[in-house]
Every structure is written in C-alpha cells, then in structure tokens.
Residue, then its C-alpha position, 0 to 999 in steps of 0.5 A: x499218302x504213305x501207300x503211294x510214297x511207299x510203292x513209288x520207292x519200289x519202282x524198278x527199272x529194266x536197266x535201259x533207263x538212263x534219265x534219273x528222276x526224283x518224285x516229290x509229294x507235298x500238300x499246301x494248307x487250305x488247298x485239299x490236294x496231293x501235289x507231285x512233282x517228278x524232276x528228271x535229269x534230261x527232258x521227257x515227253x509229258x504224260x497225259x494230265x501233267x503239266x511242264x516241263x519247266x526247266x530248273x537247275x537240277x532238271x526238268x520238272x513236270x507237276x500235277x495234283x490229285x483230289x479224291x483219287x484212289x492211291x492205285x490210280x495215283x501210283x498208276x499216273x506217277x508211274x507213267x511219269x516217272x518212266x516218260x520217254x526221254x526227249x532230245 
C-alpha cells in the first residue's frame, strides 16, 4: 500500500483543475480489501468501478475496494477518479 500512497502523492495537475480532492486509503479488520475514498470539493463524474457520489459536509465522496490488484492498476484507477471531470 505504501507504493500506491507514494504514487498518489506525486500526482500532478496542469493547473486547470479547480476541484481539490482528498484520497484516503484504509483497511477493515477481517475484510482483506483495500478501501479507497476520493472526496472532491465539487461533484464529479463517477469513473467506472467506483461507487458514489455521496454528498458530505466536506464534499462529494466516491469509494472503491481492491482485492488482489497490482499496485500499478490501483494507481491507474485512483488517478482516473482523482482527475474525473467536474459536473454541475
């Protein structure tokens, strides 16, 4: 998971993105999956494989779980959600 967290920390924008987001990784005891929440300030398109959005006080959250997925694939999916097009 450290590899994925480090890669996400290095995502760069071109400066045109005006939709700050927060990415949270977590595990639940006995579950065996990596859970990922991506919370944007403004609503975004839901990328394939992600659930949401749920409207929270801090923004709009999408979530997804990963099981036996290679880190490179997790990074690709998280990148897609982080940079998802803004709606509304």
